[in-house]
N, C-alpha and C positions, 0 to 999 in steps of 0.2 A: 504494500500500500504506500501511496505517495501523497505529499502535500500538493497544493495548488501549483507550485513552481517546479514540481518533479522530484524534489528531495524525498528520499526514503523516510517514511514515518517509523519512529522507534519509541517504545514505551519509555516514559521518563523525559521525553523531549519537552522543552519549554516552547509553547506555541502562542500565536496571536490569533484570536477568533473574532471575525468581524461582527457577529451578533447583531445583525440588522441595524448597523450604525452606532452601536454601543460596544466597541471592541473591548476585549479583556485579554489578559495574559494568564496562562494556566499551564498545567502539566498534563501531558497525554498519559492516561492511566489504562486505557483499553483500546484495542484496534481489532476489528473483525474483518478477516479476509473474505472476498467473494461478494461483498455488498458495495454498492456505489453511493449510498446515502445513509446518513446516521450510522456510520460504521466506526465511530470512535467515541471515547468518553474523555472529557477534559475537566480537571479539577482546578477551578479558578484560584489564583493567588492574589490577595490573601484568600484563604480557604473559606468558601461559603457552601456550595453544593456542586456536584458534578453536572456537566451539561453533555447531552448527546450532540455530536457534531458530524459533519461530512468532511472527511480528511481532505478531499480534493478542493475544499473551499477555504482552507486555513493555511497559515505559513509557520514554519519554524521561527522562533523569535529572533535568531541570529540573522535570518534572511529578511525579516520584516524591518529590522533596525538598519539594514543596508540602504533602504530607500530614503 
């Protein structure tokens, strides 16, 4: 599984989730192969609750900070 820009998704990655215009940074805690939507779980930092996400729509935080 890969992020929006093609980087391989790995459990424990810090990611940026667009969240309908209210972006947040979190940790990838789960990724499900074989699904194209809602195929990952992200725990927001600071910790609130996990969000189901589509990995192809998010970025690794290192890549997001490059822009």
